[in-house]
C-alpha positions as CSV (number, residue, x, y, z in Angstrom):
1,M,0.0,0.0,0.0
2,G,1.4,3.4,-0.9
3,P,1.1,6.5,1.3
4,R,-1.7,9.0,1.1
5,P,-1.5,10.6,-2.4
6,A,-0.3,14.1,-2.8
7,P,-2.8,16.8,-3.7
8,A,-3.7,16.4,-7.3
9,K,-4.2,19.0,-10.0
10,D,-6.8,19.2,-12.7
11,G,-5.9,19.2,-16.4
12,E,-5.1,23.0,-16.3
13,G,-2.7,22.6,-13.3
14,A,-5.1,24.0,-10.7
15,P,-5.3,22.1,-7.4
16,L,-8.4,20.0,-7.1
17,S,-10.8,20.7,-4.3
18,P,-10.8,18.4,-1.2
19,A,-13.9,16.8,-2.6
20,L,-12.0,15.8,-5.8
21,L,-8.7,14.6,-4.3
22,R,-7.4,11.6,-6.3
23,F,-7.2,8.3,-4.7
24,N,-5.8,5.2,-6.4
25,W,-7.9,2.3,-5.1
26,S,-6.7,-0.2,-7.7
27,S,-5.3,-2.5,-4.9
28,L,-8.3,-2.0,-2.6
29,V,-10.5,-4.6,-4.3
30,P,-12.0,-7.7,-2.7
31,L,-10.1,-10.4,-4.7
32,Q,-6.7,-8.7,-4.4
33,L,-6.6,-7.5,-0.8
34,R,-4.7,-10.1,1.3
35,G,-3.8,-10.3,4.9
36,R,-6.9,-8.5,6.2
37,T,-7.0,-7.5,9.8
38,L,-8.3,-3.9,10.2
39,G,-11.4,-3.6,8.0
40,L,-13.2,-0.4,7.4
41,Q,-12.7,2.1,10.2
42,A,-14.1,5.5,10.9
43,E,-11.1,7.6,12.1
44,D,-11.7,11.3,12.8
45,S,-12.9,12.8,9.5
46,E,-12.1,9.9,7.1
47,F,-12.7,6.3,6.5
48,R,-9.7,3.9,6.3
49,L,-9.7,0.5,4.8
50,E,-6.9,-1.7,6.0
51,G,-5.2,1.5,7.3
52,M,-5.4,3.3,4.0
53,P,-7.6,6.4,3.3
54,F,-10.8,5.2,1.7
55,R,-13.7,7.2,0.4
56,I,-16.9,5.2,-0.2
57,F,-18.4,5.7,-3.6
58,G,-21.4,3.4,-3.3
59,G,-24.4,2.6,-5.4
60,S,-27.6,0.8,-4.4
61,M,-28.9,-2.2,-6.4
62,H,-31.3,-4.8,-5.0
63,Y,-30.9,-8.3,-6.1
64,F,-34.6,-9.0,-5.5
65,R,-35.6,-6.3,-8.1
66,V,-33.2,-7.5,-10.9
67,P,-33.3,-10.9,-12.7
68,K,-30.3,-12.9,-11.5
69,E,-29.0,-13.3,-15.0
70,Y,-28.5,-9.5,-15.1
71,W,-26.7,-9.1,-11.8
72,R,-23.2,-9.2,-13.3
73,D,-24.1,-6.7,-16.1
74,R,-25.4,-4.2,-13.6
75,M,-22.4,-4.6,-11.3
76,V,-19.9,-4.2,-14.1
77,K,-21.7,-1.0,-15.1
78,M,-21.4,0.1,-11.5
79,K,-17.7,-0.6,-11.5
80,T,-17.1,1.1,-14.9
81,C,-18.9,4.2,-13.6
82,G,-16.2,4.5,-11.0
83,L,-18.0,3.2,-7.9
84,N,-16.2,0.9,-5.4
85,T,-19.0,-0.3,-3.2
86,L,-22.4,-1.9,-3.7
87,T,-25.2,-1.6,-1.1
88,T,-28.2,-3.8,-0.9
89,Y,-31.2,-4.4,1.4
90,V,-32.3,-7.8,2.4
91,P,-36.1,-8.4,2.2
92,W,-37.3,-10.6,5.1
93,N,-40.8,-11.0,3.5
94,L,-39.3,-12.8,0.5
95,H,-36.7,-14.9,2.4
96,E,-39.3,-16.1,5.0
97,A,-42.6,-15.7,3.2
98,A,-44.0,-18.4,5.4
99,N,-43.1,-18.6,9.1
100,G,-40.1,-20.8,9.6
101,K,-39.6,-21.6,5.9
102,F,-36.6,-19.9,4.4
103,D,-35.8,-19.4,0.7
104,F,-32.4,-18.2,-0.5
105,S,-32.6,-19.9,-3.9
106,G,-32.7,-18.5,-7.5
107,N,-33.2,-14.8,-7.5
108,L,-33.0,-14.8,-3.7
109,D,-29.5,-16.3,-3.6
110,L,-28.0,-13.6,-1.5
111,E,-24.7,-15.4,-1.1
112,A,-24.3,-15.7,-4.9
113,F,-25.0,-12.0,-5.2
114,L,-22.5,-10.9,-2.7
115,T,-19.8,-13.3,-4.0
116,L,-20.4,-12.0,-7.5
117,A,-19.9,-8.4,-6.2
118,A,-16.5,-9.5,-4.9
119,E,-15.6,-11.0,-8.3
120,V,-16.5,-7.8,-10.1
121,G,-14.4,-5.8,-7.6
122,L,-17.0,-4.2,-5.5
123,W,-17.1,-3.9,-1.7
124,V,-20.5,-4.3,0.0
125,I,-22.4,-2.4,2.6
126,L,-25.2,-4.8,3.7
127,R,-28.5,-3.4,5.0
128,P,-30.2,-6.5,6.5
129,G,-33.1,-4.8,8.3
130,P,-35.2,-6.5,9.5
131,Y,-37.1,-3.4,8.3
132,I,-35.8,-1.9,5.0
133,C,-38.4,0.7,3.9
134,S,-37.3,0.7,0.2
135,E,-40.8,1.3,-1.2
136,W,-41.3,-2.4,-0.6
137,D,-44.4,-4.0,0.9
138,L,-44.5,-3.4,4.7
139,G,-40.9,-2.2,4.5
140,G,-39.8,-5.8,3.9
141,L,-41.5,-7.3,7.0
142,P,-43.5,-10.4,6.4
143,S,-47.3,-10.0,6.6
144,W,-47.8,-13.1,8.8
145,L,-46.4,-10.9,11.7
146,L,-49.8,-9.1,11.6
147,Q,-51.7,-12.2,12.5
148,D,-51.0,-11.2,16.1
149,P,-53.6,-8.6,17.0
150,E,-51.2,-7.1,19.6
151,M,-48.2,-7.0,17.2
152,Q,-45.9,-4.0,17.6
153,L,-43.5,-3.9,14.7
154,R,-40.0,-2.5,15.1
155,T,-40.0,-2.7,18.9
156,T,-38.9,-5.1,21.6
157,Y,-42.4,-6.6,21.7
158,K,-41.8,-10.3,22.4
159,G,-43.7,-11.5,19.4
160,F,-41.6,-9.4,17.1
161,T,-38.2,-10.0,18.6
162,E,-38.8,-13.8,18.6
163,A,-39.5,-13.7,14.9
164,V,-36.5,-11.5,14.2
165,D,-34.2,-13.8,16.3
166,A,-35.4,-16.9,14.3
167,Y,-34.8,-15.0,11.0
168,F,-31.4,-13.6,12.0
169,D,-30.3,-17.1,13.2
170,H,-30.8,-18.3,9.6
171,L,-29.7,-15.2,7.7
172,M,-26.5,-14.5,9.6
173,T,-25.1,-18.0,9.0
174,R,-25.0,-17.0,5.3
175,V,-23.7,-13.4,5.8
176,V,-21.0,-13.9,8.5
177,P,-18.6,-15.9,6.2
178,L,-18.8,-13.1,3.6
179,Q,-17.5,-10.4,5.9
180,Y,-14.2,-8.5,5.1
181,K,-12.2,-10.0,7.9
182,K,-13.2,-13.5,6.7
183,G,-12.1,-12.8,3.2
184,G,-15.4,-11.6,1.9
185,P,-16.6,-8.3,0.4
186,I,-18.8,-7.0,3.3
187,I,-17.1,-3.9,4.8
188,A,-20.0,-2.5,6.9
189,V,-23.4,-3.5,8.1
190,Q,-26.3,-1.1,8.7
191,V,-28.2,-1.4,12.0
192,E,-32.0,-1.4,11.0
193,N,-33.0,1.5,8.8
194,E,-34.1,5.1,9.4
195,Y,-35.3,4.2,12.9
196,G,-35.1,7.9,14.0
197,S,-38.2,8.6,12.1
198,Y,-40.1,5.8,13.9
199,A,-38.5,5.7,17.3
200,K,-41.3,4.0,19.2
201,D,-38.9,2.0,21.5
202,P,-35.6,3.4,22.9
203,Q,-34.3,-0.1,23.5
204,Y,-35.0,-1.4,20.0
205,L,-31.8,-0.3,18.2
206,T,-29.6,-1.7,21.0
207,Y,-31.5,-5.0,20.6
208,I,-30.9,-5.1,16.8
209,K,-27.2,-4.1,17.3
210,M,-26.7,-7.0,19.8
211,A,-28.6,-9.4,17.5
212,L,-26.0,-8.7,14.9
213,L,-23.0,-8.8,17.1
214,D,-24.1,-12.0,18.9
215,R,-24.4,-13.8,15.6
216,G,-20.9,-12.9,14.4
217,I,-21.0,-9.6,12.7
218,V,-17.6,-8.0,13.2
219,E,-17.5,-5.2,10.6
220,L,-18.2,-1.5,11.0
221,L,-21.8,-0.9,12.1
222,M,-23.7,2.1,10.6
223,T,-27.1,3.7,11.0
224,S,-29.0,5.8,8.5
225,D,-31.4,8.6,9.1
226,N,-32.5,12.0,7.8
227,R,-31.9,15.2,9.8
228,D,-35.1,14.9,11.9
229,G,-34.2,11.3,13.0
230,L,-30.5,11.6,13.7
231,S,-30.7,11.8,17.5
232,S,-33.3,9.1,17.8
233,G,-31.7,6.8,15.3
234,Y,-28.3,6.7,17.0
235,V,-27.0,3.5,18.5
236,E,-23.9,3.3,20.7
237,G,-21.2,1.6,18.8
238,G,-22.7,2.4,15.4
239,M,-21.5,5.2,13.2
240,W,-23.8,8.1,13.3
241,H,-24.2,9.6,9.9
242,C,-26.7,11.5,7.9
243,S,-28.7,10.9,4.8
244,A,-30.2,14.1,3.4
245,F,-30.9,15.4,-0.1
246,Q,-33.0,18.5,0.4
247,G,-34.2,21.4,-1.8
248,G,-32.0,20.2,-4.7
249,K,-28.8,20.5,-2.7
250,L,-26.9,18.0,-0.6
251,K,-26.8,19.2,3.0
252,L,-24.4,17.3,5.3
253,L,-25.2,17.6,8.9
254,S,-23.0,17.4,11.9
255,C,-22.1,13.7,12.2
256,Q,-19.8,11.5,14.3
257,G,-16.9,10.4,12.2
258,P,-16.5,10.8,8.5
259,K,-19.1,12.5,6.4
260,M,-21.3,9.9,4.9
261,V,-24.6,10.1,3.0
262,M,-26.1,6.6,3.0
263,E,-28.8,7.6,0.5
264,Y,-28.0,10.3,-2.0
265,W,-31.2,10.2,-3.9
266,T,-30.5,10.1,-7.7
267,G,-34.2,10.2,-8.3
268,W,-37.4,9.4,-6.6
269,F,-40.2,6.7,-6.8
270,D,-43.6,7.2,-8.4
271,S,-47.1,6.6,-7.0
272,W,-50.1,5.7,-9.0
273,G,-52.0,8.8,-10.2
274,G,-49.0,11.1,-9.5
275,P,-46.3,12.6,-11.7
276,H,-43.2,10.8,-12.9
277,N,-40.3,12.2,-10.7
278,I,-37.0,13.3,-12.3
279,F,-33.9,14.5,-10.5
280,D,-30.7,15.9,-11.8
281,A,-27.2,14.7,-10.7
282,D,-25.2,17.9,-10.7
283,E,-25.0,18.1,-6.9
284,V,-23.4,14.7,-6.5
285,L,-20.0,14.6,-4.8
286,K,-19.4,18.3,-4.5
287,T,-19.0,18.2,-0.7
288,G,-16.2,15.6,-0.3
289,A,-18.4,13.1,1.5
290,S,-18.5,9.4,1.1
291,I,-21.8,8.6,-0.5
292,N,-24.2,5.9,-1.6
293,L,-26.2,6.6,-4.7
294,Y,-29.7,5.6,-4.1
295,M,-30.5,4.2,-6.6
296,F,-27.7,3.3,-9.0
297,H,-30.1,0.8,-10.6
298,G,-33.6,0.5,-9.3
299,G,-35.1,-2.4,-11.2
300,T,-38.7,-3.5,-10.8
301,N,-41.3,-4.3,-8.1
302,F,-42.3,-7.5,-9.8
303,G,-45.5,-9.2,-8.6
304,F,-47.4,-7.5,-5.8
305,M,-44.4,-6.3,-3.8
306,N,-44.7,-2.5,-4.2
307,G,-45.0,-0.4,-1.1
308,A,-47.2,2.6,-0.4
309,L,-47.2,5.9,1.5
310,D,-49.9,7.0,3.9
311,S,-49.5,10.5,5.2
312,D,-52.4,12.7,4.2
313,E,-53.8,10.0,2.0
314,Y,-52.9,6.5,1.0
315,K,-50.8,6.3,-2.2
316,P,-49.6,3.0,-3.6
317,D,-46.3,2.8,-5.5
318,V,-46.1,1.8,-9.1
319,T,-44.6,-1.4,-10.4
320,S,-41.5,0.1,-11.9
321,Y,-38.7,1.1,-9.6
322,D,-36.8,2.9,-12.3
323,Y,-36.4,5.7,-9.8
324,D,-34.9,8.0,-12.5
325,A,-31.7,6.2,-11.4
326,V,-28.2,6.2,-13.0
327,L,-29.3,3.1,-15.0
328,T,-32.8,2.7,-16.3
329,E,-35.2,0.0,-15.2
330,A,-33.9,-2.1,-18.1
331,G,-30.2,-1.4,-17.2
332,D,-29.5,1.1,-19.9
333,Y,-27.3,4.2,-19.4
334,T,-28.6,7.6,-18.6
335,S,-26.8,11.0,-18.8
336,K,-26.2,10.7,-15.1
337,F,-24.0,7.7,-15.7
338,F,-21.6,9.6,-18.0
339,K,-21.6,12.7,-15.7
340,L,-20.6,10.5,-12.7
341,R,-18.1,8.5,-14.7
342,Q,-16.4,11.7,-15.8
343,L,-16.2,13.0,-12.2
344,F,-15.0,9.7,-10.8
345,T,-12.3,9.5,-13.4
346,K,-10.9,12.8,-12.1
347,I,-11.0,11.6,-8.5
348,I,-9.4,8.3,-9.2
349,G,-6.8,9.8,-11.4
350,Q,-6.7,7.1,-14.0
351,P,-8.9,5.9,-16.8
352,L,-11.8,3.7,-16.0
353,P,-12.5,0.5,-18.0
354,P,-14.9,1.0,-20.9
355,P,-18.6,0.5,-20.1
356,P,-20.2,-2.7,-21.5
357,M,-22.6,-2.6,-24.4
358,I,-26.2,-2.2,-23.4
359,T,-28.4,-5.2,-23.7
360,A,-30.4,-5.6,-26.9
361,K,-34.1,-4.8,-27.0
362,A,-36.7,-6.1,-29.4
363,S,-40.1,-5.2,-30.8
364,Y,-42.3,-8.3,-31.0
365,G,-45.2,-6.7,-32.7
366,A,-48.8,-7.6,-31.9
367,V,-49.8,-10.1,-29.3
368,L,-53.2,-11.8,-29.8
369,L,-55.1,-12.7,-26.7
370,P,-58.0,-14.6,-28.2
371,Q,-59.1,-16.6,-25.2
372,Y,-61.2,-15.4,-22.2
373,V,-62.7,-16.7,-19.0
374,S,-64.7,-14.8,-16.4
375,L,-63.6,-15.0,-12.8
376,W,-67.1,-16.0,-11.8
377,E,-67.0,-19.0,-14.1
378,V,-63.8,-20.5,-12.8
379,L,-64.0,-19.5,-9.1
380,P,-66.0,-22.5,-7.8
381,S,-63.7,-25.1,-9.4
382,I,-60.3,-23.7,-8.4
383,V,-60.8,-22.0,-5.0
384,E,-62.4,-23.5,-1.9
385,P,-64.2,-20.7,-0.1
386,I,-63.8,-20.0,3.6
387,K,-67.1,-19.7,5.5
388,S,-67.2,-17.1,8.3
389,E,-70.0,-15.3,10.1
390,F,-67.8,-12.2,10.2
391,P,-65.4,-10.6,7.7
392,V,-61.8,-11.8,8.1
393,N,-58.8,-9.7,7.1
394,M,-56.4,-11.2,4.5
395,E,-53.6,-12.0,6.9
396,N,-55.8,-14.0,9.2
397,L,-57.4,-16.2,6.6
398,P,-56.8,-19.9,7.3
399,V,-54.7,-20.5,4.2
400,N,-51.1,-21.1,3.3
401,D,-50.5,-23.5,6.1
402,G,-51.6,-21.0,8.7
403,N,-49.6,-18.1,7.3
404,G,-52.6,-16.2,6.0
405,Q,-52.8,-14.5,2.6
406,A,-50.0,-12.0,1.9
407,Y,-50.9,-10.3,-1.4
408,G,-53.4,-10.1,-4.2
409,Y,-57.1,-10.0,-3.9
410,T,-59.8,-11.3,-1.6
411,L,-63.4,-11.9,-2.6
412,Y,-66.1,-11.5,0.1
413,E,-69.6,-12.9,-0.8
414,T,-72.8,-12.6,1.2
415,V,-76.5,-12.4,0.6
416,I,-78.6,-9.3,0.9
417,S,-82.4,-8.9,0.6
418,G,-82.6,-5.3,-0.6
419,G,-80.8,-2.1,-1.4
420,G,-79.7,1.0,0.5
421,Q,-76.4,2.6,1.5
422,L,-73.3,0.5,1.8
423,H,-70.9,1.9,4.4
424,S,-67.3,0.9,4.6
425,R,-66.7,2.5,8.0
426,D,-63.1,2.8,6.8
427,H,-62.7,-1.0,6.9
428,V,-61.8,-1.6,3.3
429,R,-58.1,-2.1,2.5
430,D,-57.5,-0.9,0.0
431,R,-60.1,-0.8,-2.8
432,A,-63.2,-2.9,-3.3
433,Q,-65.2,-3.5,-6.5
434,V,-68.8,-4.1,-5.6
435,F,-71.0,-6.5,-7.5
436,V,-74.6,-7.5,-7.1
437,N,-74.7,-11.0,-8.5
438,T,-72.3,-10.4,-11.4
439,V,-73.3,-6.8,-12.1
440,F,-70.7,-4.2,-11.2
441,V,-72.3,-1.3,-9.2
442,G,-69.2,0.7,-8.1
443,F,-66.2,1.1,-5.9
444,L,-65.9,1.2,-2.2
445,D,-62.9,2.3,-0.2
446,Y,-63.1,4.7,2.7
447,N,-66.5,6.1,1.7
448,T,-70.2,5.3,1.4
449,M,-71.9,4.2,-1.8
450,P,-75.6,3.5,-2.6
451,I,-76.9,0.2,-3.8
452,H,-80.2,0.7,-5.6
453,S,-83.3,-0.9,-4.3
454,L,-83.6,-4.6,-5.3
455,Q,-86.4,-7.1,-5.1
456,G,-85.7,-10.5,-3.5
457,F,-82.4,-11.9,-2.3
458,R,-79.2,-11.0,-4.1
459,Q,-75.6,-12.0,-3.9
460,L,-73.4,-9.1,-2.8
461,R,-69.7,-9.4,-3.8
462,L,-66.8,-7.3,-2.6
463,L,-63.6,-7.9,-4.5
464,V,-61.0,-6.3,-2.4
465,E,-57.5,-5.5,-3.7
466,N,-54.4,-5.2,-1.5
467,C,-52.7,-2.3,-3.4
468,G,-49.5,-2.5,-1.3
469,R,-48.7,-2.1,2.3
470,V,-47.3,1.1,3.7
471,N,-43.5,0.9,3.9
472,Y,-42.7,4.1,5.8
473,G,-44.0,6.1,8.7
474,L,-45.9,5.4,11.9
475,M,-48.8,3.3,10.3
476,L,-46.9,0.0,9.9
477,N,-49.0,-1.8,12.6
478,E,-52.2,-0.9,10.8
479,Q,-51.4,-2.6,7.5
480,R,-53.8,-5.5,7.6
481,K,-55.6,-5.9,4.3
482,G,-59.0,-7.0,2.9
483,L,-62.0,-6.2,5.1
484,I,-60.5,-5.3,8.5
485,G,-63.9,-4.8,10.2
486,D,-67.6,-4.6,9.6
487,V,-69.2,-3.2,6.4
488,F,-72.7,-2.0,6.8
489,L,-75.7,-2.1,4.5
490,N,-77.8,0.8,5.9
491,K,-77.3,0.3,9.6
492,T,-76.9,-3.5,9.6
493,P,-73.5,-5.1,9.5
494,L,-73.0,-7.7,6.8
495,R,-72.7,-11.3,8.0
496,N,-72.3,-14.9,6.8
497,F,-69.5,-14.6,4.2
498,K,-68.0,-16.9,1.7
499,I,-64.4,-15.7,1.4
500,Y,-62.1,-16.5,-1.5
501,S,-58.3,-16.0,-1.3
502,L,-57.0,-14.9,-4.7
503,E,-53.3,-14.5,-4.1
504,M,-52.5,-15.4,-7.7
505,K,-49.6,-17.7,-6.8
506,P,-48.1,-20.0,-9.4
507,G,-50.3,-22.9,-8.3
508,F,-53.4,-20.9,-8.8
509,M,-52.3,-19.7,-12.2
510,E,-51.4,-23.2,-13.2
511,S,-54.8,-24.5,-12.2
512,L,-56.3,-22.1,-14.8
513,R,-54.7,-24.3,-17.6
514,G,-57.1,-27.1,-16.9
515,V,-60.2,-24.9,-16.8
516,T,-62.6,-26.0,-19.6
517,A,-64.5,-22.6,-19.6
518,W,-62.0,-20.8,-21.8
519,S,-63.7,-19.5,-24.9
520,T,-63.3,-16.9,-27.6
521,I,-63.9,-13.3,-26.6
522,P,-67.6,-12.6,-26.4
523,D,-69.1,-9.5,-27.7
524,Y,-70.5,-8.7,-24.3
525,A,-68.9,-9.7,-21.0
526,V,-69.5,-9.0,-17.3
527,G,-67.1,-9.0,-14.4
528,P,-63.3,-9.4,-14.0
529,A,-61.7,-11.9,-16.3
530,F,-58.6,-13.6,-17.5
531,F,-57.3,-13.3,-21.1
532,R,-54.6,-15.4,-22.6
533,G,-52.6,-15.8,-25.8
534,N,-49.1,-16.5,-27.1
535,L,-46.1,-14.3,-27.8
536,Q,-44.0,-15.8,-30.5
537,V,-40.3,-15.3,-30.1
538,Q,-37.8,-16.3,-32.8
539,Y,-34.1,-16.8,-32.1
540,L,-32.8,-15.5,-28.8
541,P,-35.2,-13.5,-26.6
542,R,-34.6,-9.9,-25.9
543,D,-35.8,-7.4,-23.3
544,T,-39.0,-5.6,-24.2
545,F,-41.8,-3.6,-22.7
546,L,-45.5,-4.3,-22.6
547,K,-48.0,-1.4,-22.9
548,L,-51.7,-2.2,-22.6
549,E,-53.4,0.7,-24.4
550,G,-57.0,0.8,-23.4
551,W,-56.7,-1.7,-20.5
552,E,-57.9,-0.4,-17.2
553,K,-56.3,-2.1,-14.2
554,G,-54.9,-5.5,-13.5
555,V,-51.9,-7.8,-13.6
556,V,-49.9,-9.4,-16.4
557,F,-48.3,-12.9,-16.3
558,V,-45.8,-14.2,-18.9
559,N,-44.8,-17.8,-18.7
560,G,-46.1,-17.8,-15.1
561,E,-44.0,-14.8,-14.0
562,N,-45.9,-11.9,-12.5
563,L,-44.7,-8.7,-14.3
564,G,-46.7,-6.6,-11.9
565,R,-49.7,-4.2,-11.9
566,Y,-50.9,-1.9,-14.6
567,W,-53.3,1.0,-14.1
568,K,-54.4,3.5,-16.7
569,I,-54.1,6.4,-14.3
570,G,-50.3,6.3,-14.7
571,P,-47.7,7.7,-14.5
572,Q,-46.3,4.2,-15.4
573,E,-47.3,3.3,-19.0
574,T,-45.3,0.1,-19.6
575,L,-44.4,-3.1,-17.9
576,Y,-40.8,-4.3,-18.2
577,L,-40.5,-7.8,-19.6
578,P,-36.9,-9.1,-19.3
579,A,-35.6,-11.5,-21.9
580,T,-34.7,-14.0,-19.2
581,W,-38.4,-14.7,-18.7
582,L,-38.9,-15.5,-22.4
583,H,-37.8,-18.5,-24.5
584,P,-37.7,-19.2,-28.2
585,G,-41.1,-20.3,-29.5
586,N,-44.5,-19.8,-27.8
587,N,-44.6,-17.7,-24.6
588,E,-47.9,-17.7,-22.8
589,V,-49.3,-14.3,-21.9
590,R,-52.1,-13.9,-19.4
591,V,-53.8,-10.7,-18.4
592,L,-56.0,-10.5,-15.3
593,Q,-58.3,-7.5,-15.9
594,F,-59.7,-6.6,-12.5
595,L,-62.0,-3.8,-13.6
596,C,-65.4,-4.5,-15.0
597,F,-66.2,-3.8,-18.6
598,S,-69.4,-4.1,-20.5
599,S,-68.5,-4.2,-24.1
600,I,-65.5,-6.0,-25.8
601,S,-64.2,-6.2,-29.3
602,R,-61.2,-7.6,-31.0
603,G,-58.4,-6.1,-32.9
604,P,-54.7,-4.9,-32.8
605,S,-53.3,-1.9,-31.1
606,S,-49.8,-0.5,-31.6
607,V,-48.0,-0.1,-28.4
608,Q,-44.9,2.2,-28.0
609,S,-42.6,1.8,-25.1
610,P,-39.6,3.9,-23.9
611,G,-36.6,4.0,-26.1
612,G,-38.6,3.1,-29.2
613,I,-39.0,-0.5,-28.1
614,V,-42.4,-1.8,-29.2
615,L,-44.5,-4.7,-28.0
616,T,-48.1,-4.5,-29.1
617,C,-51.2,-6.0,-27.8
618,L,-53.7,-7.2,-30.4
619,F,-56.6,-7.3,-28.1
620,F,-57.4,-4.6,-25.6
621,I,-60.2,-3.8,-23.2
622,H,-61.6,-0.5,-22.1
623,L,-64.5,0.5,-19.8
624,T,-65.9,2.4,-22.7
625,H,-67.0,1.0,-26.1
626,I,-64.1,-0.3,-28.3
627,E,-64.3,-0.3,-32.0
628,V,-62.1,-2.9,-33.5
629,R,-61.7,-5.4,-36.3
630,S,-60.9,-9.0,-36.0
631,G,-57.7,-10.0,-37.5
632,P,-54.9,-7.7,-38.7
633,G,-55.5,-4.0,-38.8
634,S,-55.8,-1.0,-36.5
635,C,-57.7,-0.6,-33.2
636,R,-58.7,2.5,-31.3
637,G,-61.0,3.2,-28.4
638,E,-64.1,5.2,-28.9
639,P,-65.9,6.8,-26.0
640,A,-69.3,5.3,-25.3
641,E,-72.1,7.6,-26.4
């Protein structure tokens, strides 16, 4: 190791600012650093790695948001941008989706991810939670915790700490061998996440710290908070640092030890019905701090894993986690990448390796979805209803070996003898479509809606969607979904339910294959329905995007993989379809349209996605009348008269 480098000069001979001092870290990479003893240390105003000055240039990338086949590509791009450290969260709710059953396989192979980072030449700051925020359902906490009516998340409540202990017992056996002092890439571990903004239990952070130390964590401990949470988020023995990007400028606050921004926000997430957020990168690195770019590569909230905000009102996050990050959702370069690469080149004082080529994209033309089946037709044959006098929330349904239902939709059926006012009493989570028999009559959320007078007995159906659990703030304990209490017709609470759990797991989707009720698209249909067809891929598959023009709201599955939710209110207009989920030949596409429609037609619609990548849907649905032609041609929606 050489001594601290002398002050460098820019290309015109002027001294560089302290923020841009050149450091040659070519020998400080995981596979070349031998004889490790000291690890990452916070000394006075700087970090040191194995005794050498070390400035953390990190970038966030979450293995659970990126197909495993693309991990190396994204990491190499991170390295060629000039970063030296990768940070990742660890989502408890994926690794222990069912109590006591752990999954670290396939796309959840954390050890493979961390080992690959070392191979690429990146150090790792691990953020194992158990709470991670991250715009992820319930901040990464498993929903089965909410089966306990007294549960107090993120506290030393016995029911929570027992679950954390069991999870950490399993997780840390995988993490500990990959620490720096054991020859691995992990140079620091974060204690929980942004606890200062929650701070319900002054003993909690100490408990988490000891849970890490007692299981063999020996590297530098960190905490992460914004300005308002710094004092409450501090833990003795953890490095107190700040994480603030405010008013378009980076504001470093008074911290213990080196200046470190664990989350320098390169962009921001989007919520359904809101704008698409865009940030510039010009403020990055002008203060001389160590930083972590959140996000370097955002990826996708595949399936039903998006989180939500609930401050003044409930706002679920979109499927894409593009985040306006340094790389796009599909891993392509942005202008931020090249700005940062230029700046890092000055700091490091030597050329960076050339960035890899971007992955190829493809336009697959029109996709015909000629087959249709109504949910009402298939329901009795593929889902066994649960009978209950009272409504039961999703998490407490007796399904999934006692773990309850985590995601998706729940259908509540009961019988009514007349009409009137239907009152939710704020017990619908999050959005219910209301049917009388199979006729759609409206939506019910936190409000009241009328049901017109009816003669005789009728079947009332409430199809409730879990739109995503809140991931940040003080409402985590209130995230049970479905019907969380009584719903009233006039002044009478509804009773005697048949409850159907519609989690849309692979087994459920596979059972649809054997359904005999599939038919060609009718001219008139009622109720939510499934549509299916085939995408023909020749040669090697390539990434593409799916845009469902005219579709209202629902979910798309390709070869059994859940691409996530779509919703016409935006701002997201496309669903990312990675090539790794396709294969040459026929690829089955299924669309679950969970909004009612009354009139359907058939015909193609051209679909344009970002970057000129086109994937078109030949058949599309709209709540209004659709004028189409069967077979090749054009299709456009016409408002109903």
